[in-house]
PDB file of N, CA, C and O in Angstrom:
ATOM      1  N   MET A   1      10.675  34.693   4.523  1.00  0.00           N
ATOM      2  CA  MET A   1      11.469  33.482   4.575  1.00  0.00           C
ATOM      3  C   MET A   1      11.535  32.882   3.173  1.00  0.00           C
ATOM      4  O   MET A   1      10.518  32.786   2.486  1.00  0.00           O
ATOM      5  N   THR A   2      12.730  32.481   2.752  1.00  0.00           N
ATOM      6  CA  THR A   2      12.868  31.864   1.447  1.00  0.00           C
ATOM      7  C   THR A   2      12.536  30.381   1.524  1.00  0.00           C
ATOM      8  O   THR A   2      12.691  29.746   2.566  1.00  0.00           O
ATOM      9  N   ALA A   3      12.081  29.850   0.408  1.00  0.00           N
ATOM     10  CA  ALA A   3      11.732  28.430   0.355  1.00  0.00           C
ATOM     11  C   ALA A   3      13.010  27.589   0.396  1.00  0.00           C
ATOM     12  O   ALA A   3      14.034  27.967  -0.174  1.00  0.00           O
ATOM     13  N   GLU A   4      12.936  26.467   1.065  1.00  0.00           N
ATOM     14  CA  GLU A   4      14.043  25.524   1.128  1.00  0.00           C
ATOM     15  C   GLU A   4      13.587  24.212   0.506  1.00  0.00           C
ATOM     16  O   GLU A   4      12.427  23.820   0.629  1.00  0.00           O
ATOM     17  N   LEU A   5      14.503  23.551  -0.153  1.00  0.00           N
ATOM     18  CA  LEU A   5      14.212  22.257  -0.751  1.00  0.00           C
ATOM     19  C   LEU A   5      14.698  21.165   0.175  1.00  0.00           C
ATOM     20  O   LEU A   5      15.855  21.174   0.595  1.00  0.00           O
ATOM     21  N   ARG A   6      13.836  20.236   0.494  1.00  0.00           N
ATOM     22  CA  ARG A   6      14.192  19.068   1.299  1.00  0.00           C
ATOM     23  C   ARG A   6      13.823  17.836   0.497  1.00  0.00           C
ATOM     24  O   ARG A   6      12.719  17.748  -0.039  1.00  0.00           O
ATOM     25  N   LEU A   7      14.737  16.886   0.411  1.00  0.00           N
ATOM     26  CA  LEU A   7      14.469  15.648  -0.295  1.00  0.00           C
ATOM     27  C   LEU A   7      14.264  14.534   0.715  1.00  0.00           C
ATOM     28  O   LEU A   7      15.073  14.355   1.625  1.00  0.00           O
ATOM     29  N   LEU A   8      13.194  13.794   0.555  1.00  0.00           N
ATOM     30  CA  LEU A   8      12.913  12.631   1.389  1.00  0.00           C
ATOM     31  C   LEU A   8      12.933  11.414   0.489  1.00  0.00           C
ATOM     32  O   LEU A   8      12.426  11.456  -0.633  1.00  0.00           O
ATOM     33  N   VAL A   9      13.509  10.343   0.969  1.00  0.00           N
ATOM     34  CA  VAL A   9      13.643   9.137   0.170  1.00  0.00           C
ATOM     35  C   VAL A   9      12.806   8.026   0.777  1.00  0.00           C
ATOM     36  O   VAL A   9      12.853   7.771   1.980  1.00  0.00           O
ATOM     37  N   SER A  10      12.042   7.375  -0.082  1.00  0.00           N
ATOM     38  CA  SER A  10      11.278   6.214   0.343  1.00  0.00           C
ATOM     39  C   SER A  10      12.038   4.971  -0.082  1.00  0.00           C
ATOM     40  O   SER A  10      12.146   4.685  -1.275  1.00  0.00           O
ATOM     41  N   GLY A  11      12.563   4.232   0.879  1.00  0.00           N
ATOM     42  CA  GLY A  11      13.301   3.009   0.572  1.00  0.00           C
ATOM     43  C   GLY A  11      12.441   1.941  -0.064  1.00  0.00           C
ATOM     44  O   GLY A  11      12.965   1.005  -0.669  1.00  0.00           O
ATOM     45  N   PHE A  12      11.146   2.060   0.059  1.00  0.00           N
ATOM     46  CA  PHE A  12      10.237   1.075  -0.511  1.00  0.00           C
ATOM     47  C   PHE A  12       9.440   1.660  -1.661  1.00  0.00           C
ATOM     48  O   PHE A  12       8.323   1.231  -1.951  1.00  0.00           O
ATOM     49  N   CYS A  13      10.041   2.653  -2.313  1.00  0.00           N
ATOM     50  CA  CYS A  13       9.449   3.288  -3.490  1.00  0.00           C
ATOM     51  C   CYS A  13       8.040   3.773  -3.198  1.00  0.00           C
ATOM     52  O   CYS A  13       7.768   4.300  -2.119  1.00  0.00           O
ATOM     53  N   ARG A  14       7.161   3.598  -4.146  1.00  0.00           N
ATOM     54  CA  ARG A  14       5.797   4.092  -3.992  1.00  0.00           C
ATOM     55  C   ARG A  14       4.926   3.177  -3.133  1.00  0.00           C
ATOM     56  O   ARG A  14       3.747   3.462  -2.924  1.00  0.00           O
ATOM     57  N   ASN A  15       5.496   2.085  -2.637  1.00  0.00           N
ATOM     58  CA  ASN A  15       4.720   1.157  -1.813  1.00  0.00           C
ATOM     59  C   ASN A  15       4.626   1.582  -0.351  1.00  0.00           C
ATOM     60  O   ASN A  15       3.784   1.071   0.387  1.00  0.00           O
ATOM     61  N   ALA A  16       5.469   2.500   0.069  1.00  0.00           N
ATOM     62  CA  ALA A  16       5.451   2.944   1.468  1.00  0.00           C
ATOM     63  C   ALA A  16       4.143   3.691   1.754  1.00  0.00           C
ATOM     64  O   ALA A  16       3.716   4.537   0.968  1.00  0.00           O
ATOM     65  N   GLN A  17       3.533   3.375   2.858  1.00  0.00           N
ATOM     66  CA  GLN A  17       2.258   4.006   3.203  1.00  0.00           C
ATOM     67  C   GLN A  17       2.380   5.519   3.311  1.00  0.00           C
ATOM     68  O   GLN A  17       1.507   6.240   2.828  1.00  0.00           O
ATOM     69  N   TRP A  18       3.458   6.021   3.942  1.00  0.00           N
ATOM     70  CA  TRP A  18       3.604   7.480   4.080  1.00  0.00           C
ATOM     71  C   TRP A  18       3.727   8.139   2.719  1.00  0.00           C
ATOM     72  O   TRP A  18       3.264   9.265   2.533  1.00  0.00           O
ATOM     73  N   TYR A  19       4.346   7.451   1.760  1.00  0.00           N
ATOM     74  CA  TYR A  19       4.493   8.014   0.420  1.00  0.00           C
ATOM     75  C   TYR A  19       3.128   8.111  -0.252  1.00  0.00           C
ATOM     76  O   TYR A  19       2.803   9.125  -0.869  1.00  0.00           O
ATOM     77  N   ARG A  20       2.341   7.065  -0.132  1.00  0.00           N
ATOM     78  CA  ARG A  20       0.988   7.092  -0.715  1.00  0.00           C
ATOM     79  C   ARG A  20       0.140   8.172  -0.047  1.00  0.00           C
ATOM     80  O   ARG A  20      -0.691   8.800  -0.703  1.00  0.00           O
ATOM     81  N   ASN A  21       0.342   8.390   1.244  1.00  0.00           N
ATOM     82  CA  ASN A  21      -0.400   9.437   1.946  1.00  0.00           C
ATOM     83  C   ASN A  21      -0.080  10.822   1.388  1.00  0.00           C
ATOM     84  O   ASN A  21      -0.980  11.636   1.183  1.00  0.00           O
ATOM     85  N   ILE A  22       1.205  11.087   1.142  1.00  0.00           N
ATOM     86  CA  ILE A  22       1.533  12.425   0.636  1.00  0.00           C
ATOM     87  C   ILE A  22       1.168  12.586  -0.832  1.00  0.00           C
ATOM     88  O   ILE A  22       0.941  13.704  -1.293  1.00  0.00           O
ATOM     89  N   GLU A  23       1.110  11.483  -1.570  1.00  0.00           N
ATOM     90  CA  GLU A  23       0.606  11.583  -2.944  1.00  0.00           C
ATOM     91  C   GLU A  23      -0.862  11.999  -2.929  1.00  0.00           C
ATOM     92  O   GLU A  23      -1.297  12.809  -3.747  1.00  0.00           O
ATOM     93  N   ALA A  24      -1.613  11.438  -1.996  1.00  0.00           N
ATOM     94  CA  ALA A  24      -3.044  11.754  -1.898  1.00  0.00           C
ATOM     95  C   ALA A  24      -3.284  13.123  -1.281  1.00  0.00           C
ATOM     96  O   ALA A  24      -4.243  13.805  -1.643  1.00  0.00           O
ATOM     97  N   HIS A  25      -2.419  13.533  -0.350  1.00  0.00           N
ATOM     98  CA  HIS A  25      -2.574  14.803   0.368  1.00  0.00           C
ATOM     99  C   HIS A  25      -1.208  15.495   0.441  1.00  0.00           C
ATOM    100  O   HIS A  25      -0.510  15.365   1.447  1.00  0.00           O
ATOM    101  N   PRO A  26      -0.816  16.231  -0.615  1.00  0.00           N
ATOM    102  CA  PRO A  26       0.531  16.811  -0.664  1.00  0.00           C
ATOM    103  C   PRO A  26       0.794  17.975   0.287  1.00  0.00           C
ATOM    104  O   PRO A  26       1.946  18.384   0.435  1.00  0.00           O
ATOM    105  N   SER A  27      -0.225  18.517   0.933  1.00  0.00           N
ATOM    106  CA  SER A  27       0.015  19.560   1.940  1.00  0.00           C
ATOM    107  C   SER A  27       0.503  18.880   3.205  1.00  0.00           C
ATOM    108  O   SER A  27      -0.231  18.132   3.850  1.00  0.00           O
ATOM    109  N   VAL A  28       1.761  19.151   3.552  1.00  0.00           N
ATOM    110  CA  VAL A  28       2.389  18.468   4.686  1.00  0.00           C
ATOM    111  C   VAL A  28       2.987  19.476   5.660  1.00  0.00           C
ATOM    112  O   VAL A  28       3.022  20.676   5.386  1.00  0.00           O
ATOM    113  N   ARG A  29       3.445  18.986   6.775  1.00  0.00           N
ATOM    114  CA  ARG A  29       4.201  19.783   7.741  1.00  0.00           C
ATOM    115  C   ARG A  29       5.537  19.090   7.941  1.00  0.00           C
ATOM    116  O   ARG A  29       5.607  17.862   8.006  1.00  0.00           O
ATOM    117  N   VAL A  30       6.607  19.891   8.038  1.00  0.00           N
ATOM    118  CA  VAL A  30       7.964  19.357   8.141  1.00  0.00           C
ATOM    119  C   VAL A  30       8.593  19.803   9.448  1.00  0.00           C
ATOM    120  O   VAL A  30       8.509  20.972   9.823  1.00  0.00           O
ATOM    121  N   TRP A  31       9.225  18.861  10.141  1.00  0.00           N
ATOM    122  CA  TRP A  31       9.987  19.154  11.348  1.00  0.00           C
ATOM    123  C   TRP A  31      11.455  18.981  10.984  1.00  0.00           C
ATOM    124  O   TRP A  31      11.860  17.907  10.541  1.00  0.00           O
ATOM    125  N   THR A  32      12.256  20.030  11.167  1.00  0.00           N
ATOM    126  CA  THR A  32      13.678  19.948  10.860  1.00  0.00           C
ATOM    127  C   THR A  32      14.467  20.823  11.835  1.00  0.00           C
ATOM    128  O   THR A  32      14.158  22.000  12.026  1.00  0.00           O
ATOM    129  N   GLY A  33      15.471  20.236  12.433  1.00  0.00           N
ATOM    130  CA  GLY A  33      16.260  20.983  13.404  1.00  0.00           C
ATOM    131  C   GLY A  33      15.381  21.515  14.512  1.00  0.00           C
ATOM    132  O   GLY A  33      14.627  20.765  15.132  1.00  0.00           O
ATOM    133  N   THR A  34      15.476  22.814  14.763  1.00  0.00           N
ATOM    134  CA  THR A  34      14.666  23.432  15.816  1.00  0.00           C
ATOM    135  C   THR A  34      13.347  23.972  15.285  1.00  0.00           C
ATOM    136  O   THR A  34      12.525  24.473  16.052  1.00  0.00           O
ATOM    137  N   ARG A  35      13.143  23.873  13.988  1.00  0.00           N
ATOM    138  CA  ARG A  35      11.893  24.372  13.387  1.00  0.00           C
ATOM    139  C   ARG A  35      10.854  23.266  13.385  1.00  0.00           C
ATOM    140  O   ARG A  35      11.135  22.121  13.030  1.00  0.00           O
ATOM    141  N   ARG A  36       9.658  23.631  13.787  1.00  0.00           N
ATOM    142  CA  ARG A  36       8.604  22.642  13.953  1.00  0.00           C
ATOM    143  C   ARG A  36       7.391  22.962  13.102  1.00  0.00           C
ATOM    144  O   ARG A  36       6.991  24.119  12.967  1.00  0.00           O
ATOM    145  N   ALA A  37       6.817  21.921  12.533  1.00  0.00           N
ATOM    146  CA  ALA A  37       5.550  21.990  11.804  1.00  0.00           C
ATOM    147  C   ALA A  37       5.519  23.076  10.732  1.00  0.00           C
ATOM    148  O   ALA A  37       4.561  23.844  10.640  1.00  0.00           O
ATOM    149  N   LEU A  38       6.564  23.131   9.931  1.00  0.00           N
ATOM    150  CA  LEU A  38       6.604  24.102   8.846  1.00  0.00           C
ATOM    151  C   LEU A  38       5.701  23.626   7.713  1.00  0.00           C
ATOM    152  O   LEU A  38       5.819  22.481   7.275  1.00  0.00           O
ATOM    153  N   PRO A  39       4.807  24.478   7.233  1.00  0.00           N
ATOM    154  CA  PRO A  39       3.949  24.049   6.126  1.00  0.00           C
ATOM    155  C   PRO A  39       4.780  23.862   4.854  1.00  0.00           C
ATOM    156  O   PRO A  39       5.686  24.645   4.568  1.00  0.00           O
ATOM    157  N   ALA A  40       4.455  22.809   4.096  1.00  0.00           N
ATOM    158  CA  ALA A  40       5.188  22.517   2.871  1.00  0.00           C
ATOM    159  C   ALA A  40       4.268  21.774   1.905  1.00  0.00           C
ATOM    160  O   ALA A  40       3.187  21.318   2.277  1.00  0.00           O
ATOM    161  N   THR A  41       4.717  21.666   0.675  1.00  0.00           N
ATOM    162  CA  THR A  41       4.000  20.894  -0.325  1.00  0.00           C
ATOM    163  C   THR A  41       4.921  19.790  -0.824  1.00  0.00           C
ATOM    164  O   THR A  41       6.024  20.064  -1.298  1.00  0.00           O
ATOM    165  N   ALA A  42       4.475  18.551  -0.720  1.00  0.00           N
ATOM    166  CA  ALA A  42       5.254  17.410  -1.180  1.00  0.00           C
ATOM    167  C   ALA A  42       5.031  17.223  -2.675  1.00  0.00           C
ATOM    168  O   ALA A  42       3.894  17.190  -3.146  1.00  0.00           O
ATOM    169  N   THR A  43       6.118  17.102  -3.406  1.00  0.00           N
ATOM    170  CA  THR A  43       6.051  16.921  -4.851  1.00  0.00           C
ATOM    171  C   THR A  43       6.865  15.692  -5.229  1.00  0.00           C
ATOM    172  O   THR A  43       8.092  15.723  -5.131  1.00  0.00           O
ATOM    173  N   PRO A  44       6.221  14.611  -5.657  1.00  0.00           N
ATOM    174  CA  PRO A  44       6.979  13.414  -6.053  1.00  0.00           C
ATOM    175  C   PRO A  44       7.926  13.726  -7.210  1.00  0.00           C
ATOM    176  O   PRO A  44       7.602  14.511  -8.101  1.00  0.00           O
ATOM    177  N   MET A  45       9.093  13.102  -7.178  1.00  0.00           N
ATOM    178  CA  MET A  45      10.094  13.293  -8.220  1.00  0.00           C
ATOM    179  C   MET A  45       9.907  12.226  -9.296  1.00  0.00           C
ATOM    180  O   MET A  45       9.405  11.135  -9.027  1.00  0.00           O
ATOM    181  N   THR A  46      10.319  12.561 -10.515  1.00  0.00           N
ATOM    182  CA  THR A  46      10.324  11.565 -11.576  1.00  0.00           C
ATOM    183  C   THR A  46      11.475  10.592 -11.309  1.00  0.00           C
ATOM    184  O   THR A  46      12.342  10.867 -10.480  1.00  0.00           O
ATOM    185  N   ASP A  47      11.482   9.470 -12.004  1.00  0.00           N
ATOM    186  CA  ASP A  47      12.576   8.516 -11.858  1.00  0.00           C
ATOM    187  C   ASP A  47      13.912   9.167 -12.198  1.00  0.00           C
ATOM    188  O   ASP A  47      14.911   8.925 -11.520  1.00  0.00           O
ATOM    189  N   GLN A  48      13.935   9.990 -13.243  1.00  0.00           N
ATOM    190  CA  GLN A  48      15.170  10.663 -13.640  1.00  0.00           C
ATOM    191  C   GLN A  48      15.621  11.660 -12.573  1.00  0.00           C
ATOM    192  O   GLN A  48      16.811  11.731 -12.265  1.00  0.00           O
ATOM    193  N   GLU A  49      14.694  12.428 -12.006  1.00  0.00           N
ATOM    194  CA  GLU A  49      15.036  13.374 -10.940  1.00  0.00           C
ATOM    195  C   GLU A  49      15.583  12.630  -9.720  1.00  0.00           C
ATOM    196  O   GLU A  49      16.531  13.087  -9.082  1.00  0.00           O
ATOM    197  N   SER A  50      14.986  11.495  -9.403  1.00  0.00           N
ATOM    198  CA  SER A  50      15.448  10.692  -8.264  1.00  0.00           C
ATOM    199  C   SER A  50      16.864  10.169  -8.501  1.00  0.00           C
ATOM    200  O   SER A  50      17.712  10.233  -7.611  1.00  0.00           O
ATOM    201  N   ALA A  51      17.114   9.653  -9.700  1.00  0.00           N
ATOM    202  CA  ALA A  51      18.448   9.140 -10.028  1.00  0.00           C
ATOM    203  C   ALA A  51      19.488  10.249  -9.958  1.00  0.00           C
ATOM    204  O   ALA A  51      20.592  10.036  -9.458  1.00  0.00           O
ATOM    205  N   THR A  52      19.142  11.429 -10.456  1.00  0.00           N
ATOM    206  CA  THR A  52      20.060  12.572 -10.411  1.00  0.00           C
ATOM    207  C   THR A  52      20.332  12.989  -8.974  1.00  0.00           C
ATOM    208  O   THR A  52      21.476  13.271  -8.617  1.00  0.00           O
ATOM    209  N   ALA A  53      19.293  13.032  -8.145  1.00  0.00           N
ATOM    210  CA  ALA A  53      19.463  13.415  -6.742  1.00  0.00           C
ATOM    211  C   ALA A  53      20.359  12.417  -6.007  1.00  0.00           C
ATOM    212  O   ALA A  53      21.221  12.826  -5.229  1.00  0.00           O
ATOM    213  N   LEU A  54      20.167  11.114  -6.242  1.00  0.00           N
ATOM    214  CA  LEU A  54      21.018  10.107  -5.607  1.00  0.00           C
ATOM    215  C   LEU A  54      22.457  10.216  -6.100  1.00  0.00           C
ATOM    216  O   LEU A  54      23.395  10.083  -5.314  1.00  0.00           O
ATOM    217  N   ASP A  55      22.632  10.453  -7.375  1.00  0.00           N
ATOM    218  CA  ASP A  55      23.968  10.619  -7.938  1.00  0.00           C
ATOM    219  C   ASP A  55      24.673  11.804  -7.284  1.00  0.00           C
ATOM    220  O   ASP A  55      25.828  11.700  -6.871  1.00  0.00           O
ATOM    221  N   ASN A  56      23.975  12.921  -7.195  1.00  0.00           N
ATOM    222  CA  ASN A  56      24.564  14.121  -6.574  1.00  0.00           C
ATOM    223  C   ASN A  56      24.907  13.861  -5.114  1.00  0.00           C
ATOM    224  O   ASN A  56      25.988  14.235  -4.657  1.00  0.00           O
ATOM    225  N   TYR A  57      23.999  13.222  -4.373  1.00  0.00           N
ATOM    226  CA  TYR A  57      24.248  12.931  -2.960  1.00  0.00           C
ATOM    227  C   TYR A  57      25.477  12.030  -2.806  1.00  0.00           C
ATOM    228  O   TYR A  57      26.329  12.277  -1.952  1.00  0.00           O
ATOM    229  N   ALA A  58      25.564  10.995  -3.626  1.00  0.00           N
ATOM    230  CA  ALA A  58      26.683  10.055  -3.535  1.00  0.00           C
ATOM    231  C   ALA A  58      28.018  10.750  -3.776  1.00  0.00           C
ATOM    232  O   ALA A  58      29.014  10.424  -3.130  1.00  0.00           O
ATOM    233  N   HIS A  59      28.041  11.690  -4.688  1.00  0.00           N
ATOM    234  CA  HIS A  59      29.285  12.387  -4.988  1.00  0.00           C
ATOM    235  C   HIS A  59      29.604  13.497  -3.990  1.00  0.00           C
ATOM    236  O   HIS A  59      30.774  13.778  -3.730  1.00  0.00           O
ATOM    237  N   GLU A  60      28.582  14.124  -3.434  1.00  0.00           N
ATOM    238  CA  GLU A  60      28.809  15.199  -2.468  1.00  0.00           C
ATOM    239  C   GLU A  60      29.079  14.671  -1.061  1.00  0.00           C
ATOM    240  O   GLU A  60      29.746  15.335  -0.269  1.00  0.00           O
ATOM    241  N   HIS A  61      28.565  13.482  -0.746  1.00  0.00           N
ATOM    242  CA  HIS A  61      28.699  12.906   0.599  1.00  0.00           C
ATOM    243  C   HIS A  61      29.079  11.428   0.491  1.00  0.00           C
ATOM    244  O   HIS A  61      28.285  10.573   0.884  1.00  0.00           O
ATOM    245  N   PRO A  62      30.263  11.098  -0.028  1.00  0.00           N
ATOM    246  CA  PRO A  62      30.602   9.695  -0.285  1.00  0.00           C
ATOM    247  C   PRO A  62      30.599   8.802   0.952  1.00  0.00           C
ATOM    248  O   PRO A  62      30.157   7.656   0.876  1.00  0.00           O
ATOM    249  N   ARG A  63      31.080   9.299   2.084  1.00  0.00           N
ATOM    250  CA  ARG A  63      31.088   8.455   3.292  1.00  0.00           C
ATOM    251  C   ARG A  63      29.684   8.229   3.816  1.00  0.00           C
ATOM    252  O   ARG A  63      29.335   7.113   4.201  1.00  0.00           O
ATOM    253  N   ALA A  64      28.871   9.283   3.835  1.00  0.00           N
ATOM    254  CA  ALA A  64      27.487   9.129   4.289  1.00  0.00           C
ATOM    255  C   ALA A  64      26.719   8.219   3.334  1.00  0.00           C
ATOM    256  O   ALA A  64      25.916   7.396   3.773  1.00  0.00           O
ATOM    257  N   TRP A  65      26.964   8.364   2.017  1.00  0.00           N
ATOM    258  CA  TRP A  65      26.279   7.535   1.033  1.00  0.00           C
ATOM    259  C   TRP A  65      26.627   6.054   1.225  1.00  0.00           C
ATOM    260  O   TRP A  65      25.766   5.191   1.055  1.00  0.00           O
ATOM    261  N   LYS A  66      27.868   5.761   1.572  1.00  0.00           N
ATOM    262  CA  LYS A  66      28.259   4.369   1.792  1.00  0.00           C
ATOM    263  C   LYS A  66      27.375   3.731   2.858  1.00  0.00           C
ATOM    264  O   LYS A  66      26.903   2.608   2.684  1.00  0.00           O
ATOM    265  N   ASN A  67      27.153   4.434   3.947  1.00  0.00           N
ATOM    266  CA  ASN A  67      26.302   3.913   5.028  1.00  0.00           C
ATOM    267  C   ASN A  67      24.830   3.903   4.632  1.00  0.00           C
ATOM    268  O   ASN A  67      24.120   2.930   4.889  1.00  0.00           O
ATOM    269  N   LEU A  68      24.370   4.989   4.005  1.00  0.00           N
ATOM    270  CA  LEU A  68      22.970   5.069   3.606  1.00  0.00           C
ATOM    271  C   LEU A  68      22.638   3.988   2.583  1.00  0.00           C
ATOM    272  O   LEU A  68      21.600   3.332   2.673  1.00  0.00           O
ATOM    273  N   ARG A  69      23.518   3.813   1.621  1.00  0.00           N
ATOM    274  CA  ARG A  69      23.289   2.793   0.588  1.00  0.00           C
ATOM    275  C   ARG A  69      23.184   1.409   1.209  1.00  0.00           C
ATOM    276  O   ARG A  69      22.299   0.632   0.851  1.00  0.00           O
ATOM    277  N   ALA A  70      24.084   1.096   2.138  1.00  0.00           N
ATOM    278  CA  ALA A  70      24.043  -0.217   2.792  1.00  0.00           C
ATOM    279  C   ALA A  70      22.730  -0.402   3.545  1.00  0.00           C
ATOM    280  O   ALA A  70      22.144  -1.485   3.522  1.00  0.00           O
ATOM    281  N   THR A  71      22.273   0.642   4.204  1.00  0.00           N
ATOM    282  CA  THR A  71      21.008   0.572   4.940  1.00  0.00           C
ATOM    283  C   THR A  71      19.836   0.361   3.999  1.00  0.00           C
ATOM    284  O   THR A  71      18.968  -0.473   4.256  1.00  0.00           O
ATOM    285  N   ILE A  72      19.809   1.114   2.910  1.00  0.00           N
ATOM    286  CA  ILE A  72      18.721   0.976   1.936  1.00  0.00           C
ATOM    287  C   ILE A  72      18.726  -0.426   1.328  1.00  0.00           C
ATOM    288  O   ILE A  72      17.673  -1.044   1.172  1.00  0.00           O
ATOM    289  N   GLU A  73      19.904  -0.922   0.989  1.00  0.00           N
ATOM    290  CA  GLU A  73      19.982  -2.246   0.377  1.00  0.00           C
ATOM    291  C   GLU A  73      19.545  -3.342   1.341  1.00  0.00           C
ATOM    292  O   GLU A  73      18.876  -4.291   0.932  1.00  0.00           O
ATOM    293  N   ARG A  74      19.910  -3.226   2.603  1.00  0.00           N
ATOM    294  CA  ARG A  74      19.449  -4.218   3.587  1.00  0.00           C
ATOM    295  C   ARG A  74      17.931  -4.163   3.726  1.00  0.00           C
ATOM    296  O   ARG A  74      17.271  -5.200   3.795  1.00  0.00           O
ATOM    297  N   ALA A  75      17.385  -2.962   3.766  1.00  0.00           N
ATOM    298  CA  ALA A  75      15.944  -2.799   3.963  1.00  0.00           C
ATOM    299  C   ALA A  75      15.135  -3.236   2.744  1.00  0.00           C
ATOM    300  O   ALA A  75      13.964  -3.592   2.872  1.00  0.00           O
ATOM    301  N   THR A  76      15.740  -3.210   1.588  1.00  0.00           N
ATOM    302  CA  THR A  76      15.002  -3.531   0.364  1.00  0.00           C
ATOM    303  C   THR A  76      15.518  -4.811  -0.286  1.00  0.00           C
ATOM    304  O   THR A  76      15.374  -4.991  -1.495  1.00  0.00           O
ATOM    305  N   ALA A  77      16.104  -5.680   0.486  1.00  0.00           N
ATOM    306  CA  ALA A  77      16.610  -6.965  -0.006  1.00  0.00           C
ATOM    307  C   ALA A  77      17.619  -6.776  -1.140  1.00  0.00           C
ATOM    308  O   ALA A  77      17.524  -7.402  -2.196  1.00  0.00           O
ATOM    309  N   ALA A  78      18.581  -5.898  -0.887  1.00  0.00           N
ATOM    310  CA  ALA A  78      19.691  -5.659  -1.817  1.00  0.00           C
ATOM    311  C   ALA A  78      19.222  -5.201  -3.189  1.00  0.00           C
ATOM    312  O   ALA A  78      19.696  -5.689  -4.215  1.00  0.00           O
ATOM    313  N   LEU A  79      18.302  -4.274  -3.199  1.00  0.00           N
ATOM    314  CA  LEU A  79      17.855  -3.653  -4.437  1.00  0.00           C
ATOM    315  C   LEU A  79      19.066  -3.061  -5.140  1.00  0.00           C
ATOM    316  O   LEU A  79      19.905  -2.433  -4.494  1.00  0.00           O
ATOM    317  N   ARG A  80      19.169  -3.245  -6.419  1.00  0.00           N
ATOM    318  CA  ARG A  80      20.323  -2.723  -7.152  1.00  0.00           C
ATOM    319  C   ARG A  80      20.087  -1.294  -7.569  1.00  0.00           C
ATOM    320  O   ARG A  80      19.084  -0.972  -8.206  1.00  0.00           O
ATOM    321  N   TRP A  81      21.033  -0.432  -7.199  1.00  0.00           N
ATOM    322  CA  TRP A  81      20.978   0.984  -7.555  1.00  0.00           C
ATOM    323  C   TRP A  81      21.980   1.233  -8.665  1.00  0.00           C
ATOM    324  O   TRP A  81      23.093   0.708  -8.641  1.00  0.00           O
ATOM    325  N   SER A  82      21.588   2.022  -9.620  1.00  0.00           N
ATOM    326  CA  SER A  82      22.499   2.394 -10.686  1.00  0.00           C
ATOM    327  C   SER A  82      22.305   3.868 -10.977  1.00  0.00           C
ATOM    328  O   SER A  82      21.171   4.346 -11.015  1.00  0.00           O
ATOM    329  N   TRP A  83      23.369   4.583 -11.179  1.00  0.00           N
ATOM    330  CA  TRP A  83      23.242   5.989 -11.513  1.00  0.00           C
ATOM    331  C   TRP A  83      24.352   6.381 -12.470  1.00  0.00           C
ATOM    332  O   TRP A  83      25.210   5.560 -12.793  1.00  0.00           O
ATOM    333  N   SER A  84      24.345   7.597 -12.916  1.00  0.00           N
ATOM    334  CA  SER A  84      25.250   8.030 -13.982  1.00  0.00           C
ATOM    335  C   SER A  84      26.702   7.868 -13.600  1.00  0.00           C
ATOM    336  O   SER A  84      27.064   7.884 -12.423  1.00  0.00           O
ATOM    337  N   THR A  85      27.524   7.710 -14.617  1.00  0.00           N
ATOM    338  CA  THR A  85      28.964   7.607 -14.396  1.00  0.00           C
ATOM    339  C   THR A  85      29.675   8.825 -14.976  1.00  0.00           C
ATOM    340  O   THR A  85      30.858   8.774 -15.313  1.00  0.00           O
ATOM    341  N   SER A  86      28.926   9.920 -15.085  1.00  0.00           N
ATOM    342  CA  SER A  86      29.459  11.103 -15.743  1.00  0.00           C
ATOM    343  C   SER A  86      30.679  11.692 -15.048  1.00  0.00           C
ATOM    344  O   SER A  86      31.438  12.432 -15.673  1.00  0.00           O
ATOM    345  N   ARG A  87      30.884  11.388 -13.789  1.00  0.00           N
ATOM    346  CA  ARG A  87      32.033  11.950 -13.079  1.00  0.00           C
ATOM    347  C   ARG A  87      33.222  11.001 -13.073  1.00  0.00           C
ATOM    348  O   ARG A  87      34.179  11.183 -12.320  1.00  0.00           O
ATOM    349  N   GLY A  88      33.144   9.975 -13.934  1.00  0.00           N
ATOM    350  CA  GLY A  88      34.303   9.103 -14.096  1.00  0.00           C
ATOM    351  C   GLY A  88      34.362   7.907 -13.178  1.00  0.00           C
ATOM    352  O   GLY A  88      35.329   7.148 -13.234  1.00  0.00           O
ATOM    353  N   THR A  89      33.352   7.705 -12.321  1.00  0.00           N
ATOM    354  CA  THR A  89      33.353   6.563 -11.418  1.00  0.00           C
ATOM    355  C   THR A  89      32.099   5.759 -11.648  1.00  0.00           C
ATOM    356  O   THR A  89      30.995   6.303 -11.633  1.00  0.00           O
ATOM    357  N   ASP A  90      32.259   4.469 -11.861  1.00  0.00           N
ATOM    358  CA  ASP A  90      31.098   3.607 -12.049  1.00  0.00           C
ATOM    359  C   ASP A  90      30.627   3.148 -10.677  1.00  0.00           C
ATOM    360  O   ASP A  90      31.306   2.376 -10.000  1.00  0.00           O
ATOM    361  N   HIS A  91      29.445   3.637 -10.273  1.00  0.00           N
ATOM    362  CA  HIS A  91      28.898   3.311  -8.961  1.00  0.00           C
ATOM    363  C   HIS A  91      27.864   2.187  -9.040  1.00  0.00           C
ATOM    364  O   HIS A  91      27.148   1.939  -8.070  1.00  0.00           O
ATOM    365  N   THR A  92      27.779   1.508 -10.183  1.00  0.00           N
ATOM    366  CA  THR A  92      26.786   0.469 -10.334  1.00  0.00           C
ATOM    367  C   THR A  92      27.213  -0.748  -9.512  1.00  0.00           C
ATOM    368  O   THR A  92      28.326  -1.253  -9.660  1.00  0.00           O
ATOM    369  N   ARG A  93      26.321  -1.206  -8.654  1.00  0.00           N
ATOM    370  CA  ARG A  93      26.625  -2.395  -7.843  1.00  0.00           C
ATOM    371  C   ARG A  93      26.503  -3.621  -8.736  1.00  0.00           C
ATOM    372  O   ARG A  93      25.527  -3.760  -9.474  1.00  0.00           O
ATOM    373  N   ARG A  94      27.454  -4.479  -8.675  1.00  0.00           N
ATOM    374  CA  ARG A  94      27.446  -5.700  -9.499  1.00  0.00           C
ATOM    375  C   ARG A  94      27.289  -6.917  -8.630  1.00  0.00           C
ATOM    376  O   ARG A  94      27.260  -8.038  -9.138  1.00  0.00           O
TER     377      ARG A  94
END
């Protein structure tokens, strides 16, 4: 079986308890689709990697990102997200 990359986002950054748990114990199990308890290793992303991943997601899934962004902003008291404008669109919330 080939390795698959899964990205998980913590809306509360490093303050989320589950995030602190995986930082302390990176050996995790992942449930996805019909696959259950797959062994995996959690690797925290750098701030730059996180910004790049959000930028890519926003451009690849614009409708889903619109809903996800609104949910994240409500949950985090309208935290301001900013990411690259390399594709010609300024996505910075003002």
